[in-house]
N, C-alpha and C positions, 0 to 999 in steps of 0.2 A: 741357904736355899735346900729344899727338898730334892732328893735325886730320883729319876725315873729311869727304867728301860723301855725302850722302844722295841717292839716286836719285830721291826724291819732289820734290826742288827742281828738278831739270830733267826733270819728268815727260815731255815729249812728245820727249825724245831716247830713242834706243835705249840698250842696255846697253852695247854697244862704244863708242858716243860718250861715255857717262856716265865710262868708263875713261879714254879718251883725255883729256877734260877734266879730270879730276881729276888726271892726269899731268901735262898741260900748266899747271895752275894751281898745281902743288906740294904736293897734299894727300898726307897718308901713307897713307890709306885709303879705300876705297869702301865705303859700305853699299849692298848690291844691293836694289832694287825687286824683289819677287818677280814681279810681273806682266810685267817686262821680261825676269827670267831664263826665265819660260817661254816667251815670245816667241824668245829667243835659242836656247833648245833646239829649236826647231823644226827649225832647220836646221845646229844646230852640238852639239856633244858638250860636255859639262863639263870634259873635257881640254883642249879647244880654249879654253875660257874661262880654265881656269887656265894655258894657256900664254900668254894675252894678259895676265894679271896678271903673270906672271913678265917679260914682255919690258916691261912699263911700269914695273915696281919699287913699284908701288902695291898694296897688300895688301888683300883683302876681310875686313871687319869683321864684317859681319852680313848675314843675308837677313831684309828687312823684308817682311811680316810674316804670321804666321798670326793671322787677325782673329777677334774675337768667341768666345773658345774656351770660356767658361763660360755655363751656363743655356741650354744648347742641349738639341735632342729627341736621341733616342737613335741616329736616323739621322744627323743632323748630325754629333754627336760622332764616330762611327765615320768619317766622311769626314774629320773634324778630325786624328784620329790617324792616318789614311793620309797626310793632307798631311804632318804632322810626320814620319813616316817617309821620306817622299820627300825632302823639303827636308833633312833631317839627313843623308840619304846622299849628296845634292849637295854640302852643305857640308862633308862630310869629304873629299871629291875636291876641292874647290877650296881646303882648308885655310882655311875660314872659320870661327871659334870660335864665333858666335852665332848662333840664331834669335830674332827678336824674336817676342814672342805678347803679344796684346792681350786684356783682359777683354771680356766681352759686354755687351751692354745690359741694365739691370734688366727683370725680368719683369714682366709685368701685375700680378701679385699681389706687392707689394712685399716682399721677403724682409727678415728682421732682418740686422742686422750680422753676426751669429755664421753665420747661414746663407751670407751672402756670403763670409766667411772659409773656412768648411768648403767651400763649393762650389769655391773658387779653389784652395786647399790640395790638394783631391783632383784636380783637372784637373792642376795644375802637376806633383804627384806622378807621374801616369799618364804626361804627356809627356814627364817629364825621365827616366824609365825608358826610353822610346823613344831619347831624345836621347843617353843614355849608351852605348847601343850603338856608336854612331857617334863618339863622343867629343866631341860637341857640348854646350854651354852654353845655356841659355835665359834670355833677358832679358825681364822682364816690364814691361812699359809701361802705366802707369794713364793714363786719359784725364779731361781736367777737365770735360767736358759732363756737363750735370745728367742725361742718360739713361744714362751709364756706371756699371756695378756698382761700380768702382774707381775714385774720383775724386780722391782725394789721396794723398801721398806716405806720410803715417803710414799709412793703411790698407794700400798696396801694401808696405811696408817689413813690417808685422806679418804679412801672408801670407807672404812670402818667409822671414820667421825662422820662421814655424811649419813650412815646408815643411823646413827645415833641411839643405839640401844646399849644398855649395860649387858645383855647376853650375847654380843657379837664382839669379838676381840681379834687378836694377832696371835700367831705363831710366828718367830723368829727363828730361822735355821741358820747357822752360823755359815754352811757351806752356799745356801742359797744368798745369803746377805753378801758374802764375798763375790760369788761367781756374778751375780747381777750388778754390782758396782755400787751397793750401798753403802753410807758412810757412818762414823760415829755421830757425827752432828743429826743424823737422823734418829739415833736413839736418844739423843738428849732433848728433843721434842715430842717423845711419847708421854702420854698420860700413863702412868704405871698400871693403874687398874685394867688398861686396855690389852696389856700384855699378858695373855693367858699361859703361855707355853715358851720357853726358850730350849731348842734341840740344839745339842752342842755336838760337834765332830769336828775333824780336822781334814786337811786335804793334802795331796802330794804338791810340790813345787813345779806347777804348770801355768801356762797363760790362761787367764779367766777363760777365754773363749774356747779352751780345750777341756776343760773340766766336765767329766762328768761323774754321775754317782758312784761308780766304781772306783773313783780316784779318792774317795773318802778314806780317812784313819781314824784311830783312837784319837782322843783329845790329848794335845800335847806333842802329837809326833809329826806335824805339818807345819805349815806355814801360815794358817788362819789367824787373825788378830784377837785371838780369845781373851786374852788377859784385858785389852782395850776395851771389848765388848762388855765383859763382866764389870770391869771399873764403871763405864757407862750406865750399864744398869743399876748399880750401886748408887751412882750419884741420883739417878731419878727415883729411886726407892723401890725397885722392882726386887723382891726376895722371895718369889712363888717356887717354880721348880725348874731344874736344868735335867733335861731328858736326853739320854744317849741314843742317837739315830745314826746308824752307820748303814748304807748299803754296798757293802764290800763284799763281793761273791767269795773271795780267799776266806774272809771271816766266817762266812756261811758254813764252811766245810769243817769248823772247828767245834769242839764239845762247847754245848751252850753255856754249861756251868762255868767253866774255864773262863769263856770269853766274857760272861757277865762280871766275874770277879774282876777280871783285867779291866774291863770298862768302867767298873766302879773306882777302881785304884787310879785309874787315868784321870777321870773328871776330878777327883779329889784333889790328885797334885796340882792340877790347873787351878782350882778354886783356893788352894793354899797359898798360891803366889799373888792373889789378888788382895 
């Protein structure tokens, strides 16, 4: 599988530094953190960024992300669609294939499972129509925390299947997979072409309900079932991209070039054991 560095891993570094660090460490792809992209575009153009990618030999994989896309007010939803239009236009210029989209939190009046599915399918259908005009695909990432409306791979897969578009697929994040109680059997039922990106990370040895993003670790340093997940991906024929995404403030204080090298070495050690 190809390897990617996600800009969340090096959160305090700017986008140009992320690209240089990914290149120096030998990553194939960079997942662009959307806030960093916005800052870069204050003083540069998308064409400037595409030139940096061309010079580095690293390719853009995704823009992360449009957050909380479901269960929003009409005004918020209008803004989300405008954000999707803008990011998809940028992605097309950058030749970046995916925009990551994330479901919203559960509303105060808890919806039924079917209401969650209907809302998610409707939103992904709307946003994918925008993305299609730019030749961009949407990668839907469920979150394992208990306040998220889509917490498991099984539910996310059901939503993507009901959307029924080849340009709408899944992101599986190992942290959210574990925190939300997803199972290896859920991987076994996936169509490999519907899985666009695997976010790899590890986590401290804490009860699932206590895990927060800050408890993430480099792959191989924690208790997540990474080998079992990768073996299941291999069985279904998934061999696209493994991307290191770690929201750990302690790591953000480190030199991004050193962290990128360690991240790549860590994921390669995990892959070598599968």
